[in-house]
VMD Tcl script that builds the backbone (N, CA, C; Angstrom):
set m [mol new atoms 357]
animate dup $m
set s [atomselect $m all]
$s set {name element resname resid chain x y z} {
  {N N MET 1 A -25.899 7.605 3.757}
  {CA C MET 1 A -25.399 7.188 5.054}
  {C C MET 1 A -24.719 8.352 5.740}
  {N N GLU 2 A -24.927 8.400 7.003}
  {CA C GLU 2 A -24.325 9.448 7.823}
  {C C GLU 2 A -23.072 8.916 8.501}
  {N N PHE 3 A -22.069 9.776 8.610}
  {CA C PHE 3 A -20.823 9.438 9.281}
  {C C PHE 3 A -20.788 10.114 10.642}
  {N N VAL 4 A -20.326 9.380 11.639}
  {CA C VAL 4 A -20.214 9.892 13.000}
  {C C VAL 4 A -18.836 9.524 13.531}
  {N N SER 5 A -18.150 10.477 14.119}
  {CA C SER 5 A -16.812 10.199 14.654}
  {C C SER 5 A -16.897 9.661 16.085}
  {N N ILE 6 A -15.839 9.031 16.491}
  {CA C ILE 6 A -15.753 8.565 17.876}
  {C C ILE 6 A -15.859 9.754 18.822}
  {N N ARG 7 A -15.267 10.861 18.434}
  {CA C ARG 7 A -15.346 12.072 19.261}
  {C C ARG 7 A -16.805 12.475 19.477}
  {N N ASP 8 A -17.618 12.404 18.409}
  {CA C ASP 8 A -19.041 12.716 18.539}
  {C C ASP 8 A -19.720 11.766 19.527}
  {N N MET 9 A -19.342 10.517 19.471}
  {CA C MET 9 A -19.913 9.531 20.406}
  {C C MET 9 A -19.606 9.916 21.846}
  {N N ARG 10 A -18.396 10.440 22.067}
  {CA C ARG 10 A -17.974 10.818 23.415}
  {C C ARG 10 A -18.606 12.129 23.874}
  {N N THR 11 A -18.646 13.110 22.979}
  {CA C THR 11 A -19.055 14.455 23.389}
  {C C THR 11 A -20.555 14.713 23.300}
  {N N ARG 12 A -21.236 14.000 22.437}
  {CA C ARG 12 A -22.685 14.222 22.307}
  {C C ARG 12 A -23.414 12.905 22.017}
  {N N PRO 13 A -23.327 11.968 22.956}
  {CA C PRO 13 A -23.924 10.642 22.718}
  {C C PRO 13 A -25.433 10.677 22.495}
  {N N GLY 14 A -26.137 11.563 23.183}
  {CA C GLY 14 A -27.587 11.638 23.006}
  {C C GLY 14 A -27.973 11.994 21.577}
  {N N GLU 15 A -27.250 12.937 20.990}
  {CA C GLU 15 A -27.524 13.325 19.608}
  {C C GLU 15 A -27.221 12.184 18.643}
  {N N VAL 16 A -26.137 11.468 18.927}
  {CA C VAL 16 A -25.770 10.341 18.052}
  {C C VAL 16 A -26.832 9.255 18.126}
  {N N TRP 17 A -27.312 8.944 19.336}
  {CA C TRP 17 A -28.352 7.915 19.460}
  {C C TRP 17 A -29.630 8.346 18.752}
  {N N GLN 18 A -29.960 9.635 18.848}
  {CA C GLN 18 A -31.141 10.143 18.152}
  {C C GLN 18 A -30.957 10.020 16.639}
  {N N GLN 19 A -29.771 10.348 16.167}
  {CA C GLN 19 A -29.466 10.246 14.741}
  {C C GLN 19 A -29.568 8.789 14.278}
  {N N LEU 20 A -29.068 7.868 15.101}
  {CA C LEU 20 A -29.163 6.446 14.777}
  {C C LEU 20 A -30.625 6.021 14.701}
  {N N HIS 21 A -31.414 6.489 15.647}
  {CA C HIS 21 A -32.835 6.148 15.654}
  {C C HIS 21 A -33.524 6.669 14.384}
  {N N GLU 22 A -33.185 7.872 13.967}
  {CA C GLU 22 A -33.804 8.473 12.789}
  {C C GLU 22 A -33.300 7.863 11.483}
  {N N GLN 23 A -31.989 7.634 11.386}
  {CA C GLN 23 A -31.372 7.143 10.143}
  {C C GLN 23 A -31.477 5.632 9.989}
  {N N GLY 24 A -31.427 4.909 11.104}
  {CA C GLY 24 A -31.445 3.446 11.051}
  {C C GLY 24 A -30.058 2.834 11.047}
  {N N ASN 25 A -29.067 3.574 10.518}
  {CA C ASN 25 A -27.687 3.107 10.569}
  {C C ASN 25 A -26.746 4.290 10.406}
  {N N LEU 26 A -25.572 4.149 10.966}
  {CA C LEU 26 A -24.537 5.181 10.906}
  {C C LEU 26 A -23.192 4.520 10.673}
  {N N ILE 27 A -22.281 5.248 10.059}
  {CA C ILE 27 A -20.917 4.757 9.894}
  {C C ILE 27 A -20.056 5.468 10.922}
  {N N LEU 28 A -19.399 4.694 11.753}
  {CA C LEU 28 A -18.535 5.231 12.801}
  {C C LEU 28 A -17.128 5.389 12.238}
  {N N THR 29 A -16.537 6.562 12.465}
  {CA C THR 29 A -15.200 6.837 11.932}
  {C C THR 29 A -14.210 7.109 13.043}
  {N N SER 30 A -12.967 6.837 12.735}
  {CA C SER 30 A -11.844 7.148 13.615}
  {C C SER 30 A -10.785 7.806 12.740}
  {N N SER 31 A -10.379 8.998 13.111}
  {CA C SER 31 A -9.421 9.772 12.313}
  {C C SER 31 A -9.900 9.932 10.870}
  {N N GLY 32 A -11.206 10.081 10.697}
  {CA C GLY 32 A -11.776 10.296 9.378}
  {C C GLY 32 A -11.966 9.053 8.538}
  {N N ARG 33 A -11.593 7.894 9.075}
  {CA C ARG 33 A -11.713 6.641 8.319}
  {C C ARG 33 A -12.831 5.769 8.881}
  {N N PRO 34 A -13.701 5.277 8.025}
  {CA C PRO 34 A -14.771 4.385 8.500}
  {C C PRO 34 A -14.183 3.102 9.085}
  {N N PHE 35 A -14.729 2.684 10.221}
  {CA C PHE 35 A -14.254 1.421 10.780}
  {C C PHE 35 A -15.368 0.574 11.370}
  {N N ALA 36 A -16.559 1.111 11.506}
  {CA C ALA 36 A -17.654 0.314 12.057}
  {C C ALA 36 A -18.981 0.823 11.518}
  {N N LEU 37 A -19.946 -0.059 11.526}
  {CA C LEU 37 A -21.291 0.273 11.101}
  {C C LEU 37 A -22.204 0.090 12.306}
  {N N MET 38 A -22.939 1.129 12.638}
  {CA C MET 38 A -23.916 1.049 13.728}
  {C C MET 38 A -25.284 0.869 13.086}
  {N N ILE 39 A -25.993 -0.178 13.508}
  {CA C ILE 39 A -27.292 -0.491 12.932}
  {C C ILE 39 A -28.318 -0.557 14.054}
  {N N SER 40 A -29.405 0.157 13.873}
  {CA C SER 40 A -30.486 0.107 14.845}
  {C C SER 40 A -31.132 -1.272 14.784}
  {N N THR 41 A -31.337 -1.873 15.932}
  {CA C THR 41 A -31.950 -3.205 15.987}
  {C C THR 41 A -33.306 -3.160 16.672}
  {N N GLU 42 A -33.827 -1.977 16.857}
  {CA C GLU 42 A -35.102 -1.816 17.526}
  {C C GLU 42 A -36.185 -2.582 16.774}
  {N N GLY 43 A -36.856 -3.476 17.477}
  {CA C GLY 43 A -37.928 -4.251 16.870}
  {C C GLY 43 A -37.452 -5.357 15.951}
  {N N GLU 44 A -36.162 -5.618 15.913}
  {CA C GLU 44 A -35.602 -6.644 15.028}
  {C C GLU 44 A -35.212 -7.880 15.824}
  {N N ASP 45 A -35.166 -9.013 15.136}
  {CA C ASP 45 A -34.582 -10.215 15.709}
  {C C ASP 45 A -33.074 -10.079 15.502}
  {N N VAL 46 A -32.353 -9.800 16.572}
  {CA C VAL 46 A -30.926 -9.483 16.472}
  {C C VAL 46 A -30.135 -10.638 15.860}
  {N N GLU 47 A -30.437 -11.858 16.245}
  {CA C GLU 47 A -29.708 -13.013 15.699}
  {C C GLU 47 A -29.937 -13.140 14.194}
  {N N GLU 48 A -31.158 -12.932 13.767}
  {CA C GLU 48 A -31.475 -13.027 12.338}
  {C C GLU 48 A -30.777 -11.905 11.565}
  {N N LEU 49 A -30.777 -10.709 12.123}
  {CA C LEU 49 A -30.104 -9.579 11.498}
  {C C LEU 49 A -28.602 -9.826 11.392}
  {N N LEU 50 A -28.009 -10.327 12.446}
  {CA C LEU 50 A -26.577 -10.624 12.443}
  {C C LEU 50 A -26.242 -11.690 11.405}
  {N N LEU 51 A -27.069 -12.710 11.289}
  {CA C LEU 51 A -26.856 -13.749 10.275}
  {C C LEU 51 A -26.920 -13.151 8.867}
  {N N ALA 52 A -27.876 -12.274 8.636}
  {CA C ALA 52 A -28.005 -11.630 7.315}
  {C C ALA 52 A -26.776 -10.773 7.017}
  {N N LEU 53 A -26.268 -10.057 8.007}
  {CA C LEU 53 A -25.072 -9.244 7.813}
  {C C LEU 53 A -23.853 -10.110 7.505}
  {N N ARG 54 A -23.731 -11.222 8.198}
  {CA C ARG 54 A -22.599 -12.133 7.937}
  {C C ARG 54 A -22.682 -12.703 6.526}
  {N N ARG 55 A -23.877 -13.048 6.100}
  {CA C ARG 55 A -24.042 -13.559 4.736}
  {C C ARG 55 A -23.686 -12.494 3.704}
  {N N ALA 56 A -24.111 -11.272 3.963}
  {CA C ALA 56 A -23.790 -10.177 3.043}
  {C C ALA 56 A -22.290 -9.947 2.983}
  {N N ARG 57 A -21.618 -10.002 4.119}
  {CA C ARG 57 A -20.161 -9.830 4.154}
  {C C ARG 57 A -19.470 -10.947 3.375}
  {N N ALA 58 A -19.960 -12.170 3.507}
  {CA C ALA 58 A -19.380 -13.290 2.765}
  {C C ALA 58 A -19.587 -13.104 1.266}
  {N N GLN 59 A -20.752 -12.596 0.887}
  {CA C GLN 59 A -21.038 -12.353 -0.534}
  {C C GLN 59 A -20.100 -11.300 -1.106}
  {N N VAL 60 A -19.829 -10.250 -0.331}
  {CA C VAL 60 A -18.894 -9.205 -0.771}
  {C C VAL 60 A -17.494 -9.795 -0.944}
  {N N ALA 61 A -17.073 -10.638 0.004}
  {CA C ALA 61 A -15.747 -11.265 -0.092}
  {C C ALA 61 A -15.661 -12.150 -1.334}
  {N N LEU 62 A -16.706 -12.901 -1.611}
  {CA C LEU 62 A -16.724 -13.760 -2.794}
  {C C LEU 62 A -16.651 -12.927 -4.073}
  {N N SER 63 A -17.361 -11.828 -4.101}
  {CA C SER 63 A -17.313 -10.943 -5.279}
  {C C SER 63 A -15.908 -10.394 -5.492}
  {N N ARG 64 A -15.229 -10.031 -4.406}
  {CA C ARG 64 A -13.840 -9.553 -4.510}
  {C C ARG 64 A -12.929 -10.629 -5.074}
  {N N LEU 65 A -13.093 -11.861 -4.592}
  {CA C LEU 65 A -12.275 -12.969 -5.095}
  {C C LEU 65 A -12.502 -13.186 -6.585}
  {N N ARG 66 A -13.744 -13.108 -6.998}
  {CA C ARG 66 A -14.048 -13.304 -8.414}
  {C C ARG 66 A -13.440 -12.200 -9.273}
  {N N ARG 67 A -13.531 -10.946 -8.798}
  {CA C ARG 67 A -12.917 -9.839 -9.551}
  {C C ARG 67 A -11.404 -10.010 -9.627}
  {N N GLN 68 A -10.785 -10.441 -8.520}
  {CA C GLN 68 A -9.333 -10.662 -8.508}
  {C C GLN 68 A -8.953 -11.773 -9.476}
  {N N ALA 69 A -9.728 -12.837 -9.516}
  {CA C ALA 69 A -9.456 -13.941 -10.435}
  {C C ALA 69 A -9.553 -13.468 -11.882}
  {N N GLU 70 A -10.529 -12.613 -12.169}
  {CA C GLU 70 A -10.645 -12.085 -13.525}
  {C C GLU 70 A -9.465 -11.186 -13.868}
  {N N ARG 71 A -9.053 -10.343 -12.924}
  {CA C ARG 71 A -7.899 -9.461 -13.171}
  {C C ARG 71 A -6.633 -10.275 -13.393}
  {N N ASP 72 A -6.486 -11.372 -12.661}
  {CA C ASP 72 A -5.295 -12.210 -12.783}
  {C C ASP 72 A -5.362 -13.145 -13.991}
  {N N GLY 73 A -6.506 -13.175 -14.652}
  {CA C GLY 73 A -6.655 -14.020 -15.828}
  {C C GLY 73 A -6.811 -15.488 -15.506}
  {N N VAL 74 A -7.252 -15.793 -14.306}
  {CA C VAL 74 A -7.383 -17.196 -13.925}
  {C C VAL 74 A -8.834 -17.613 -13.719}
  {N N SER 75 A -9.746 -16.738 -14.065}
  {CA C SER 75 A -11.155 -17.050 -13.828}
  {C C SER 75 A -11.677 -18.135 -14.767}
  {N N THR 76 A -10.952 -18.411 -15.829}
  {CA C THR 76 A -11.412 -19.418 -16.789}
  {C C THR 76 A -10.716 -20.768 -16.619}
  {N N LEU 77 A -9.878 -20.900 -15.599}
  {CA C LEU 77 A -9.224 -22.192 -15.369}
  {C C LEU 77 A -10.260 -23.261 -15.057}
  {N N SER 78 A -10.055 -24.437 -15.578}
  {CA C SER 78 A -10.954 -25.548 -15.263}
  {C C SER 78 A -10.576 -26.109 -13.892}
  {N N THR 79 A -11.493 -26.857 -13.336}
  {CA C THR 79 A -11.237 -27.503 -12.046}
  {C C THR 79 A -10.026 -28.423 -12.160}
  {N N GLU 80 A -9.901 -29.101 -13.289}
  {CA C GLU 80 A -8.774 -30.017 -13.494}
  {C C GLU 80 A -7.443 -29.254 -13.488}
  {N N GLU 81 A -7.396 -28.089 -14.141}
  {CA C GLU 81 A -6.170 -27.286 -14.163}
  {C C GLU 81 A -5.801 -26.813 -12.754}
  {N N ILE 82 A -6.794 -26.391 -12.005}
  {CA C ILE 82 A -6.536 -25.925 -10.637}
  {C C ILE 82 A -6.036 -27.073 -9.776}
  {N N GLU 83 A -6.700 -28.221 -9.851}
  {CA C GLU 83 A -6.297 -29.374 -9.049}
  {C C GLU 83 A -4.912 -29.875 -9.451}
  {N N ALA 84 A -4.619 -29.887 -10.749}
  {CA C ALA 84 A -3.303 -30.325 -11.212}
  {C C ALA 84 A -2.216 -29.382 -10.691}
  {N N GLY 85 A -2.472 -28.093 -10.749}
  {CA C GLY 85 A -1.509 -27.123 -10.243}
  {C C GLY 85 A -1.321 -27.234 -8.744}
  {N N ALA 86 A -2.422 -27.436 -8.019}
  {CA C ALA 86 A -2.334 -27.584 -6.566}
  {C C ALA 86 A -1.547 -28.839 -6.204}
  {N N LEU 87 A -1.815 -29.917 -6.904}
  {CA C LEU 87 A -1.096 -31.162 -6.652}
  {C C LEU 87 A 0.389 -30.989 -6.942}
  {N N ARG 88 A 0.706 -30.336 -8.042}
  {CA C ARG 88 A 2.102 -30.091 -8.399}
  {C C ARG 88 A 2.811 -29.278 -7.308}
  {N N LEU 89 A 2.130 -28.275 -6.779}
  {CA C LEU 89 A 2.716 -27.471 -5.698}
  {C C LEU 89 A 2.939 -28.304 -4.444}
  {N N LEU 90 A 1.959 -29.116 -4.119}
  {CA C LEU 90 A 2.097 -29.955 -2.927}
  {C C LEU 90 A 3.228 -30.966 -3.074}
  {N N LEU 91 A 3.315 -31.580 -4.232}
  {CA C LEU 91 A 4.344 -32.589 -4.454}
  {C C LEU 91 A 5.739 -31.987 -4.564}
  {N N SER 92 A 5.826 -30.748 -5.038}
  {CA C SER 92 A 7.141 -30.118 -5.184}
  {C C SER 92 A 7.735 -29.761 -3.831}
  {N N GLY 93 A 6.867 -29.554 -2.834}
  {CA C GLY 93 A 7.344 -29.198 -1.505}
  {C C GLY 93 A 8.010 -27.837 -1.449}
  {N N SER 94 A 7.844 -27.043 -2.475}
  {CA C SER 94 A 8.483 -25.728 -2.537}
  {C C SER 94 A 7.712 -24.735 -1.687}
  {N N ARG 95 A 8.325 -24.312 -0.590}
  {CA C ARG 95 A 7.679 -23.342 0.301}
  {C C ARG 95 A 7.540 -21.985 -0.377}
  {N N ASP 96 A 8.487 -21.618 -1.240}
  {CA C ASP 96 A 8.422 -20.319 -1.902}
  {C C ASP 96 A 7.193 -20.231 -2.800}
  {N N ARG 97 A 6.941 -21.283 -3.565}
  {CA C ARG 97 A 5.800 -21.245 -4.483}
  {C C ARG 97 A 4.488 -21.295 -3.708}
  {N N CYS 98 A 4.444 -22.053 -2.615}
  {CA C CYS 98 A 3.220 -22.139 -1.822}
  {C C CYS 98 A 2.978 -20.854 -1.048}
  {N N SER 99 A 4.048 -20.154 -0.668}
  {CA C SER 99 A 3.858 -18.942 0.118}
  {C C SER 99 A 3.230 -17.831 -0.704}
  {N N GLY 100 A 3.232 -17.947 -2.014}
  {CA C GLY 100 A 2.550 -16.964 -2.845}
  {C C GLY 100 A 1.073 -16.888 -2.515}
  {N N TYR 101 A 0.512 -17.997 -2.081}
  {CA C TYR 101 A -0.893 -18.024 -1.687}
  {C C TYR 101 A -1.119 -17.096 -0.506}
  {N N GLU 102 A -0.229 -17.170 0.476}
  {CA C GLU 102 A -0.383 -16.340 1.664}
  {C C GLU 102 A -0.103 -14.880 1.358}
  {N N ARG 103 A 0.919 -14.592 0.551}
  {CA C ARG 103 A 1.280 -13.202 0.266}
  {C C ARG 103 A 0.300 -12.541 -0.681}
  {N N GLY 104 A -0.075 -13.243 -1.746}
  {CA C GLY 104 A -0.842 -12.592 -2.796}
  {C C GLY 104 A -2.305 -12.963 -2.835}
  {N N GLY 105 A -2.748 -13.803 -1.951}
  {CA C GLY 105 A -4.144 -14.202 -1.957}
  {C C GLY 105 A -4.401 -15.297 -2.975}
  {N N LEU 106 A -5.637 -15.631 -3.139}
  {CA C LEU 106 A -6.047 -16.723 -4.012}
  {C C LEU 106 A -5.618 -16.487 -5.450}
  {N N GLY 107 A -5.709 -15.257 -5.919}
  {CA C GLY 107 A -5.348 -14.959 -7.301}
  {C C GLY 107 A -3.902 -15.289 -7.603}
  {N N ALA 108 A -2.996 -14.972 -6.658}
  {CA C ALA 108 A -1.579 -15.257 -6.870}
  {C C ALA 108 A -1.338 -16.758 -6.936}
  {N N ALA 109 A -2.025 -17.501 -6.093}
  {CA C ALA 109 A -1.859 -18.951 -6.108}
  {C C ALA 109 A -2.372 -19.516 -7.425}
  {N N HIS 110 A -3.523 -19.038 -7.880}
  {CA C HIS 110 A -4.051 -19.514 -9.151}
  {C C HIS 110 A -3.122 -19.154 -10.289}
  {N N ALA 111 A -2.534 -17.951 -10.228}
  {CA C ALA 111 A -1.608 -17.546 -11.284}
  {C C ALA 111 A -0.409 -18.476 -11.303}
  {N N THR 112 A 0.092 -18.840 -10.114}
  {CA C THR 112 A 1.215 -19.771 -10.027}
  {C C THR 112 A 0.797 -21.126 -10.570}
  {N N TRP 113 A -0.388 -21.594 -10.164}
  {CA C TRP 113 A -0.874 -22.883 -10.630}
  {C C TRP 113 A -1.084 -22.863 -12.129}
  {N N SER 114 A -1.677 -21.780 -12.631}
  {CA C SER 114 A -1.990 -21.754 -14.057}
  {C C SER 114 A -0.704 -21.744 -14.886}
  {N N ALA 115 A 0.327 -21.055 -14.403}
  {CA C ALA 115 A 1.593 -21.038 -15.136}
  {C C ALA 115 A 2.175 -22.439 -15.185}
  {N N GLY 116 A 2.071 -23.153 -14.057}
  {CA C GLY 116 A 2.598 -24.520 -14.014}
  {C C GLY 116 A 1.720 -25.477 -14.780}
  {N N ALA 117 A 0.400 -25.270 -14.709}
  {CA C ALA 117 A -0.534 -26.197 -15.375}
  {C C ALA 117 A -0.443 -26.083 -16.886}
  {N N ARG 118 A -0.120 -24.898 -17.374}
  {CA C ARG 118 A -0.091 -24.708 -18.820}
  {C C ARG 118 A 1.324 -24.883 -19.398}
  {N N ALA 119 A 2.293 -25.073 -18.517}
  {CA C ALA 119 A 3.680 -25.218 -18.991}
  {C C ALA 119 A 3.920 -26.585 -19.572}
}
mol reanalyze $m
mol bondsrecalc $m
mol representation Tube
mol addrep $m
């Protein structure tokens, strides 16, 4: 994959478009950090391509969640353990314990649930 800066887009747009045409996709950077993907859609059904990209992004997010669950040691919790922990959190009304979900993501919530479910 080729990287192209925003500055390149501004100063030499024709070259960037030619590069996109030749490569098929480019990674757009700002201050040296990737922030966007440019994909040539020439001859493509744009809606179908966009749907495929969204599905791929969802798959990547799911893979991250699964890796986080494994790192947190909660990937082996049964559905019953998760539901029991969730119910316990809801019934306790404890905002501090529930806010772990927002701060730490799904893994933190499962870790909290698993500690309570196994206690």
